[in-house]
C-alpha positions as CSV (number, residue, x, y, z in Angstrom):
1,X,-55.7,100.0,8.6
2,X,-58.7,97.8,8.3
3,X,-59.6,95.2,11.0
4,X,-58.9,92.3,8.6
5,X,-55.2,93.2,8.4
6,X,-52.9,91.3,10.7
7,X,-49.5,92.4,11.8
8,X,-46.7,89.8,11.5
9,X,-44.1,89.6,14.1
10,X,-40.6,87.9,13.7
11,X,-39.1,86.1,16.5
12,X,-35.3,86.1,16.9
13,X,-33.5,83.0,18.5
14,X,-29.8,83.1,19.2
15,X,-27.8,79.9,18.2
16,X,-24.9,78.5,20.2
17,X,-22.7,78.2,17.0
18,X,-20.8,81.5,16.5
19,X,-20.7,81.1,12.7
20,X,-18.6,79.8,10.0
21,X,-16.3,82.6,10.2
22,X,-14.8,81.3,13.4
23,X,-14.0,77.8,11.7
24,X,-10.6,78.9,10.4
25,X,-9.3,80.2,13.7
26,X,-10.5,77.1,15.4
27,X,-8.7,74.8,12.9
28,X,-5.5,76.8,13.4
29,X,-5.8,76.5,17.1
30,X,-6.2,72.7,16.7
31,X,-3.1,72.3,14.5
32,X,-1.1,74.3,17.1
33,X,-2.4,72.1,20.0
34,X,-1.5,69.0,17.9
35,X,2.0,70.2,17.0
36,X,2.5,71.1,20.7
37,X,1.4,67.7,21.9
38,X,3.5,66.0,19.2
39,X,6.6,68.0,20.2
40,X,6.0,67.1,23.8
41,X,5.6,63.5,23.0
42,X,8.2,63.0,20.3
43,X,10.9,65.7,20.5
44,X,13.9,65.0,22.6
45,X,16.6,67.2,24.1
46,X,18.7,69.5,22.2
47,X,22.4,68.7,22.2
48,X,25.7,70.4,21.1
49,X,28.3,68.6,19.1
50,X,31.8,70.0,18.5
51,X,33.3,69.1,15.2
52,X,36.9,69.6,13.9
53,X,35.6,70.8,10.5
54,X,32.1,71.6,9.2
55,X,32.5,70.2,5.7
56,X,29.0,69.2,4.5
57,X,27.1,70.4,7.6
58,X,23.9,72.4,6.7
59,X,21.5,73.9,9.3
60,X,18.1,72.3,9.4
61,X,19.1,69.8,6.7
62,X,21.9,67.5,7.9
63,X,20.3,64.5,9.6
64,X,21.6,62.5,12.7
65,X,21.2,58.8,12.1
66,X,21.7,55.7,14.3
67,X,21.8,52.4,12.4
68,X,20.2,54.0,9.3
69,X,17.3,55.6,11.3
70,X,17.0,59.3,11.6
71,X,16.9,60.3,15.2
72,X,17.6,64.1,15.0
73,X,18.5,67.0,12.8
74,X,21.2,69.6,12.9
75,X,19.6,73.0,13.5
76,X,22.4,75.5,13.8
77,X,26.1,75.6,12.6
78,X,28.6,78.2,13.9
79,X,32.2,78.7,14.8
80,X,33.5,78.4,18.4
81,X,34.6,81.5,20.2
82,X,38.4,80.9,19.3
83,X,37.5,79.9,15.8
84,X,39.2,76.5,16.1
85,X,36.0,74.2,16.3
86,X,32.7,74.2,14.5
87,X,29.8,74.0,17.1
88,X,26.5,72.5,15.9
89,X,23.3,72.2,17.8
90,X,21.0,69.1,17.0
91,X,17.4,68.6,18.0
92,X,17.0,64.9,18.9
93,X,13.8,62.8,18.9
94,X,12.6,61.5,22.2
95,X,13.3,57.9,21.2
96,X,17.0,58.8,21.3
97,X,17.0,60.4,24.7
98,X,18.2,57.3,26.5
99,X,21.1,56.9,24.1
100,X,22.7,60.2,24.8
101,X,25.4,59.2,27.3
102,X,28.8,60.5,28.0
103,X,30.4,57.6,26.1
104,X,28.2,58.1,23.0
105,X,30.3,58.9,19.9
106,X,29.4,61.2,16.9
107,X,31.2,61.6,13.6
108,X,30.6,63.1,10.2
109,X,30.0,60.3,7.7
110,X,29.8,60.3,3.9
111,X,32.6,62.7,3.2
112,X,35.1,60.2,1.8
113,X,34.6,57.4,-0.7
114,X,36.2,54.0,0.0
115,X,36.5,51.1,-2.5
116,X,36.6,48.5,0.3
117,X,32.8,49.2,1.4
118,X,30.1,50.0,-1.1
119,X,28.1,51.7,1.6
120,X,30.7,54.5,1.6
121,X,30.0,55.1,-2.0
122,X,26.2,55.3,-1.3
123,X,26.7,57.7,1.5
124,X,29.0,59.9,-0.6
125,X,26.4,60.2,-3.3
126,X,23.4,61.0,-1.0
127,X,25.4,63.5,1.1
128,X,27.0,63.6,4.4
129,X,25.2,63.0,7.7
130,X,26.1,62.8,11.4
131,X,26.3,59.2,12.5
132,X,25.8,58.2,16.1
133,X,27.0,55.3,18.2
134,X,25.6,55.0,21.8
135,X,28.0,54.3,24.6
136,X,28.2,54.0,28.3
137,X,28.1,56.6,31.0
138,X,25.8,59.3,32.4
139,X,23.3,61.3,30.5
140,X,25.0,64.1,28.6
141,X,24.1,67.0,26.3
142,X,27.6,68.2,25.0
143,X,29.7,65.9,22.8
144,X,33.0,66.1,20.8
145,X,32.8,64.4,17.4
146,X,35.4,62.1,16.2
147,X,37.7,63.3,13.3
148,X,37.0,60.1,11.3
149,X,34.6,57.3,11.5
150,X,35.7,54.7,14.2
151,X,37.0,51.6,12.4
152,X,35.7,49.3,15.2
153,X,32.3,49.6,16.8
154,X,32.2,49.7,20.7
155,X,30.2,46.5,21.0
156,X,32.4,44.5,18.4
157,X,33.7,41.1,19.7
158,X,37.3,40.2,18.8
159,X,40.9,40.7,19.7
160,X,43.4,43.6,19.2
161,X,47.0,43.0,18.1
162,X,49.9,45.2,17.7
163,X,51.8,45.3,14.4
164,X,55.2,47.1,14.0
165,X,56.6,48.6,10.8
166,X,59.4,50.9,9.8
167,X,56.9,53.0,7.8
168,X,53.1,53.3,7.3
169,X,52.8,53.5,3.6
170,X,49.1,53.3,2.8
171,X,48.2,51.8,6.0
172,X,45.8,54.0,8.1
173,X,42.9,53.8,10.5
174,X,40.2,51.8,8.6
175,X,42.6,49.8,6.5
176,X,41.0,46.3,6.0
177,X,42.6,43.2,7.3
178,X,41.9,40.0,5.2
179,X,42.4,36.2,5.5
180,X,42.5,34.5,2.1
181,X,40.7,37.4,0.5
182,X,37.9,37.6,3.2
183,X,37.7,40.7,5.3
184,X,38.0,39.8,8.9
185,X,39.2,42.9,10.7
186,X,40.5,46.4,10.4
187,X,43.2,48.7,11.6
188,X,41.9,50.7,14.5
189,X,44.7,53.3,14.9
190,X,48.3,54.1,14.2
191,X,51.1,56.0,16.1
192,X,54.8,56.5,16.0
193,X,56.7,54.9,18.8
194,X,58.5,56.9,21.4
195,X,61.9,56.2,19.9
196,X,60.8,57.4,16.5
197,X,62.1,54.4,14.7
198,X,59.0,52.4,14.0
199,X,55.3,52.7,13.8
200,X,52.8,50.9,16.0
201,X,49.7,49.7,14.4
202,X,46.7,48.5,16.3
203,X,44.9,45.7,14.4
204,X,41.5,44.4,15.3
205,X,40.3,40.9,14.2
206,X,36.6,40.2,14.7
207,X,35.4,37.0,16.3
208,X,35.4,34.1,15.5
209,X,38.0,34.9,13.0
210,X,40.5,35.9,15.8
211,X,41.0,32.2,16.4
212,X,43.0,32.1,13.0
213,X,45.7,34.4,14.6
214,X,48.4,32.0,15.9
215,X,51.6,32.7,17.7
216,X,53.5,31.9,14.5
217,X,51.2,33.9,12.1
218,X,52.8,36.4,9.7
219,X,51.3,39.7,8.6
220,X,52.2,41.4,5.4
221,X,50.9,44.2,3.1
222,X,48.9,43.4,0.1
223,X,49.9,45.0,-3.2
224,X,47.2,46.2,-5.6
225,X,49.3,44.9,-8.5
226,X,50.8,41.5,-8.7
227,X,53.7,40.6,-11.1
228,X,55.0,37.1,-11.3
229,X,57.4,35.2,-13.6
230,X,56.6,31.6,-14.3
231,X,56.5,29.0,-17.1
232,X,53.9,31.1,-18.9
233,X,56.2,34.1,-18.9
234,X,55.7,37.6,-17.2
235,X,52.2,37.9,-15.8
236,X,50.6,41.0,-14.1
237,X,47.1,41.5,-12.7
238,X,45.1,43.8,-10.4
239,X,44.6,41.6,-7.4
240,X,43.3,44.0,-4.8
241,X,41.8,47.3,-6.1
242,X,40.9,48.5,-2.6
243,X,44.5,48.5,-1.7
244,X,45.1,51.4,-4.1
245,X,43.2,53.8,-1.8
246,X,43.3,52.4,1.8
247,X,46.0,49.8,1.7
248,X,45.3,46.2,2.9
249,X,46.9,43.8,5.3
250,X,46.8,39.9,5.2
251,X,47.9,37.2,7.5
252,X,48.2,33.5,7.6
253,X,47.3,30.7,10.0
254,X,50.1,28.0,10.1
255,X,48.5,24.6,9.7
256,X,51.0,22.9,12.1
257,X,50.0,25.2,15.0
258,X,47.6,23.5,17.5
259,X,44.8,25.3,19.4
260,X,47.2,26.0,22.3
261,X,49.2,28.2,20.0
262,X,46.4,30.8,19.7
263,X,47.7,34.3,20.0
264,X,46.6,36.3,22.9
265,X,45.1,39.7,22.7
266,X,47.9,42.3,22.6
267,X,50.4,39.9,20.9
268,X,53.0,41.8,18.9
269,X,53.8,40.9,15.2
270,X,56.0,42.4,12.5
271,X,54.3,43.8,9.4
272,X,56.2,42.7,6.4
273,X,56.5,44.4,3.0
274,X,55.0,41.5,1.1
275,X,54.1,37.8,1.3
276,X,57.5,36.6,0.2
277,X,59.4,38.3,3.0
278,X,56.7,37.2,5.5
279,X,57.2,33.6,4.6
280,X,60.9,34.0,4.8
281,X,60.7,35.2,8.4
282,X,62.7,33.0,10.8
283,X,61.6,31.8,14.1
284,X,64.8,33.3,15.7
285,X,66.1,29.8,16.2
286,X,68.4,29.9,13.2
287,X,72.1,29.5,12.7
288,X,74.3,32.4,11.6
289,X,76.7,32.0,8.5
290,X,78.7,34.6,6.7
291,X,79.2,35.0,2.9
292,X,82.0,37.1,1.6
293,X,80.8,38.5,-1.8
294,X,83.1,40.3,-4.3
295,X,80.2,42.4,-5.8
296,X,78.2,45.2,-4.4
297,X,75.6,44.2,-1.8
298,X,74.4,47.6,-0.8
299,X,71.0,47.0,-2.5
300,X,70.5,43.7,-0.6
301,X,67.7,44.4,1.9
302,X,67.7,43.1,5.5
303,X,65.3,40.2,5.7
304,X,65.7,39.3,2.0
305,X,65.0,35.5,1.6
306,X,67.8,33.0,1.2
307,X,66.7,30.1,-1.1
308,X,67.9,26.7,-1.8
309,X,66.4,24.9,-4.9
310,X,63.5,27.1,-4.8
311,X,62.7,26.7,-1.0
312,X,63.2,29.6,1.5
313,X,65.6,28.3,4.1
314,X,66.5,31.6,5.9
315,X,66.9,35.3,5.6
316,X,69.6,38.0,5.5
317,X,70.4,39.0,9.0
318,X,73.1,41.8,8.4
319,X,75.5,43.2,5.8
320,X,78.8,45.0,6.2
321,X,81.5,46.7,4.2
322,X,85.0,45.8,5.5
323,X,88.5,46.5,4.5
324,X,91.1,43.8,5.4
325,X,94.3,45.7,6.3
326,X,96.4,42.5,6.4
327,X,95.4,41.5,2.9
328,X,94.7,44.8,1.5
329,X,91.3,44.0,-0.1
330,X,87.8,45.4,0.3
331,X,85.2,42.9,1.3
332,X,81.4,43.0,1.4
333,X,80.2,40.4,3.9
334,X,76.6,39.2,4.4
335,X,75.5,37.3,7.4
336,X,72.6,35.0,6.6
337,X,70.4,33.2,9.3
338,X,69.4,29.7,8.2
339,X,66.8,27.6,10.1
340,X,67.6,23.9,10.8
341,X,63.9,23.1,10.7
342,X,63.6,24.3,7.1
343,X,66.3,21.7,6.1
344,X,64.3,18.8,7.6
345,X,67.2,17.5,9.6
346,X,65.9,17.9,13.0
347,X,64.0,14.7,13.3
348,X,67.1,12.8,11.8
349,X,69.5,13.9,14.5
350,X,70.4,11.8,17.6
351,X,68.9,13.1,20.8
352,X,72.3,14.4,22.0
353,X,73.0,16.5,18.9
354,X,71.7,20.1,18.8
355,X,70.0,21.2,15.5
356,X,72.5,24.0,15.0
357,X,75.4,21.5,15.1
358,X,73.6,19.2,12.7
359,X,73.1,22.1,10.3
360,X,76.9,23.0,10.5
361,X,77.8,19.4,9.5
362,X,75.2,19.3,6.8
363,X,76.4,22.6,5.2
364,X,80.0,21.5,5.5
365,X,79.2,18.4,3.5
366,X,77.2,20.4,1.0
367,X,79.9,22.9,0.5
368,X,82.3,20.0,-0.2
369,X,79.9,19.0,-2.9
370,X,80.0,22.3,-4.5
371,X,77.4,24.4,-2.6
372,X,77.9,28.1,-3.1
373,X,76.0,31.3,-2.4
374,X,75.2,33.7,-5.3
375,X,73.5,37.0,-5.6
376,X,70.5,36.9,-7.8
377,X,67.4,38.9,-8.7
378,X,63.7,37.9,-8.7
379,X,62.4,38.4,-11.4
380,X,65.7,38.2,-13.2
381,X,67.5,41.5,-13.9
382,X,64.7,43.7,-12.8
383,X,63.7,42.3,-9.4
384,X,65.1,42.7,-5.9
385,X,68.3,41.1,-4.7
386,X,68.2,37.8,-3.0
387,X,70.8,35.2,-1.8
388,X,70.5,31.9,-3.7
389,X,72.3,28.7,-2.6
390,X,73.1,26.3,-5.2
391,X,75.8,23.9,-6.6
392,X,77.8,26.3,-8.6
393,X,81.2,24.7,-8.2
394,X,82.5,21.2,-9.0
395,X,82.3,18.5,-6.3
396,X,85.4,18.5,-4.1
397,X,86.2,22.2,-4.6
398,X,87.4,23.6,-1.3
399,X,86.0,27.1,-0.4
400,X,88.0,29.5,1.7
401,X,86.6,30.4,5.0
402,X,86.8,34.1,5.6
403,X,87.9,35.9,8.8
404,X,85.6,35.9,11.8
405,X,84.0,33.5,14.2
406,X,81.1,32.4,12.0
407,X,81.1,29.6,9.6
408,X,81.6,30.6,6.1
409,X,79.7,29.7,2.9
410,X,81.9,30.3,-0.3
411,X,80.5,32.8,-2.7
412,X,79.9,32.2,-6.5
413,X,80.0,35.0,-9.1
414,X,76.8,37.0,-9.4
415,X,74.4,36.3,-12.3
416,X,72.9,39.7,-12.6
417,X,73.6,42.6,-14.9
418,X,76.3,44.0,-12.6
419,X,78.3,40.8,-12.9
420,X,78.0,40.7,-16.6
421,X,79.1,44.2,-16.9
422,X,82.1,43.6,-14.7
423,X,83.0,40.5,-16.8
424,X,82.7,42.6,-20.0
425,X,84.8,45.3,-18.6
426,X,87.4,42.8,-17.6
427,X,87.5,41.3,-21.1
428,X,87.8,44.7,-22.6
429,X,90.7,45.5,-20.3
430,X,92.5,42.3,-21.4
431,X,92.0,43.2,-25.0
432,X,93.2,46.6,-24.5
433,X,96.4,45.1,-22.9
434,X,97.2,43.0,-26.0
435,X,99.7,44.4,-28.6
436,X,97.2,44.2,-31.4
437,X,99.4,45.8,-34.0
438,X,102.2,43.2,-33.5
439,X,99.7,40.3,-33.6
440,X,98.2,41.7,-36.8
441,X,101.8,42.0,-38.2
442,X,102.6,38.3,-37.3
443,X,99.4,37.0,-38.8
444,X,100.0,38.9,-42.0
445,X,103.5,37.7,-42.2
446,X,102.4,34.0,-41.8
447,X,99.7,34.4,-44.4
448,X,102.2,35.7,-46.8
449,X,104.6,32.7,-46.3
450,X,101.8,30.3,-46.8
451,X,100.8,32.0,-49.9
452,X,104.4,31.9,-51.3
453,X,104.9,28.3,-50.3
454,X,101.6,27.3,-52.1
455,X,102.6,29.0,-55.3
456,X,106.3,27.9,-55.4
457,X,107.7,25.5,-58.1
458,X,109.6,23.3,-55.6
459,X,106.3,22.3,-53.9
460,X,104.8,21.3,-57.2
461,X,107.9,19.2,-58.1
462,X,107.9,17.5,-54.7
463,X,104.3,16.5,-55.0
464,X,105.0,15.1,-58.5
465,X,107.9,13.0,-57.2
466,X,105.8,11.6,-54.3
467,X,103.1,10.6,-56.7
468,X,105.6,8.6,-58.8
469,X,107.1,7.0,-55.8
470,X,103.7,5.7,-54.6
471,X,103.0,4.4,-58.1
472,X,106.2,2.4,-58.2
473,X,105.6,0.9,-54.8
474,X,102.2,-0.2,-55.8
475,X,103.6,-2.0,-58.9
476,X,106.4,-3.7,-56.9
477,X,103.9,-5.0,-54.3
478,X,101.8,-6.5,-57.1
479,X,104.7,-8.2,-58.8
480,X,106.0,-9.8,-55.6
481,X,102.7,-11.3,-54.4
482,X,103.4,-14.4,-56.6
483,X,106.8,-15.1,-55.2
484,X,106.0,-14.6,-51.5
485,X,103.9,-17.7,-51.1
486,X,106.6,-20.3,-52.3
487,X,109.2,-18.5,-50.1
488,X,106.9,-18.8,-47.0
489,X,106.4,-22.5,-47.6
490,X,110.2,-23.2,-47.7
491,X,110.7,-21.1,-44.6
492,X,108.1,-23.1,-42.7
493,X,109.6,-26.4,-43.7
494,X,113.2,-25.4,-42.8
495,X,112.0,-24.2,-39.3
496,X,110.2,-27.6,-38.7
497,X,113.3,-29.6,-39.7
498,X,115.6,-27.4,-37.5
499,X,113.3,-27.8,-34.6
500,X,113.1,-31.6,-35.0
501,X,116.9,-31.9,-35.2
502,X,117.4,-29.8,-32.1
503,X,115.0,-31.9,-30.1
504,X,116.7,-35.2,-31.1
505,X,120.1,-33.9,-30.2
506,X,119.0,-32.5,-26.9
507,X,117.5,-35.9,-26.0
508,X,120.6,-37.7,-27.1
509,X,123.4,-35.5,-25.6
510,X,121.9,-34.7,-22.2
511,X,118.6,-33.0,-21.9
512,X,118.6,-33.6,-17.9
513,X,118.7,-30.5,-15.7
514,X,122.2,-31.3,-14.5
515,X,123.6,-31.1,-18.0
516,X,121.8,-27.9,-19.2
517,X,124.8,-25.8,-18.3
518,X,127.1,-27.6,-20.8
519,X,127.9,-25.9,-24.1
520,X,126.3,-28.4,-26.6
521,X,122.9,-28.6,-24.9
522,X,122.9,-24.7,-24.7
523,X,123.6,-24.4,-28.4
524,X,120.8,-26.8,-29.2
525,X,118.4,-24.6,-27.1
526,X,119.4,-21.5,-29.1
527,X,118.7,-23.5,-32.3
528,X,115.2,-24.5,-31.0
529,X,114.5,-20.8,-30.2
530,X,115.7,-19.8,-33.7
531,X,113.4,-22.3,-35.3
532,X,110.4,-21.0,-33.4
533,X,111.3,-17.4,-34.5
534,X,111.5,-18.5,-38.1
535,X,108.0,-20.2,-37.8
536,X,106.6,-17.0,-36.3
537,X,108.2,-14.9,-39.1
538,X,106.7,-17.1,-41.7
539,X,103.2,-16.8,-40.2
540,X,103.5,-13.0,-40.0
541,X,104.7,-12.7,-43.6
542,X,101.8,-14.9,-44.7
543,X,99.2,-12.5,-43.1
544,X,101.2,-9.4,-44.2
545,X,103.1,-9.8,-47.4
546,X,103.5,-6.1,-47.8
547,X,105.7,-5.9,-44.9
548,X,108.6,-7.0,-47.1
549,X,108.4,-3.4,-48.6
550,X,106.9,-1.3,-45.8
551,X,108.5,-2.9,-42.8
552,X,106.6,-3.8,-39.5
553,X,104.4,-1.2,-37.8
554,X,105.7,0.0,-34.5
């Protein structure tokens, strides 16, 4: 190696960066730290929810929502130890931790589709989810889900009322309550009473609509289809489609009820089958009357309206089948309850007269004028039976009062198909009771006699003789018309002369009252009367010359 050659020496310096190979582990460590911090800051407690059924629940997919915001997720779904419940665990977010109280309610939403709320349809399409509604109480981690969505929120303002009905029909928890078509409440729950005869329905009406419920309000079921008969004929329409699935209840607010008549929370009302029977409900201040019908009244429903000239004036209170042993007849009596207020006679009565007494007097007068009770159907022939009051008898017809302490309203024959069938059957029975062969023989015999008489020679000869007699009488009358006038003139002159002579003799021989009883003045009076009669005869013949042949008409 020469001296000009120089040796190069490399210096090695160690860097603090370990190298790019460590970038990936460090990034992974950062992600883990971020997730851990996020979990600590955002994740809330894990809770357990017990469901009656697990339809639609999916682990790590089904969300938990509160007011549309996702506040948790279902993590696991499994059966309970006895297999009767479904146990689900849910991881809640930290923002929902303060909402988890012992009174908090959970339920599975979106499993059923309802026509009364479009949000149910949207939830049904998007899939079920667990809904949450916070409640009062201490913090809790174990909950029991409701079997169905609660109809009324915990913080809802309004009043609850109790409705009673003999059957539920389509009414259930969640059935809407409407006022003039607007939804103002819902049915909260239903249960059978202890006696097992009626159902008890808890109805919730939201504020401020609860002020519409009065002590005299009436509740009724709303039918999805409405059929009516009017001047335009039979009319049918689909009035409430939602009533097909979940039913519907409506009520009214009487206009004559002041604010003091507002119904208190817990007030009890009767749930009627339809609006017609609801409007026919009496105020239990009516007067009872009995009607004894001859026809069948078994199909007449209790509470059916009683109408007078189209106005509802009462309802059917009871009905009874009764056999009268003394008279040996079978009767069907119907007791009706009529309200004096619906007749408008309360304000017209003196202060010392009770409305019931005034109604009795009014009905007695109306019955004397022909008022009767009749069974009819609305719509005609196909509708339900009702009692119609009308003037079906002539005025002055006395109606019999049946047995019993109640005042009676006479009955008129029914106008439905049953009455027509009975009348037709009675007519057929009368026809069957006739001796039709004997009647036919008599008619045949009479017809033969008439035919023989019409074709006999004696009848033709008699008609010819009558024609000749009438012609002779006409010729005689025509020939005598020229001789009647002179005869009438001579008769009138003779009558005047006889009357003048009688007056002169009467004046000469004693026309004083004292001498009227003598024979000569009496004879003169008879002559005077004869002359007057001759004058009258002459006048009559002058007007009716044909009387000489035909005689005077009687």
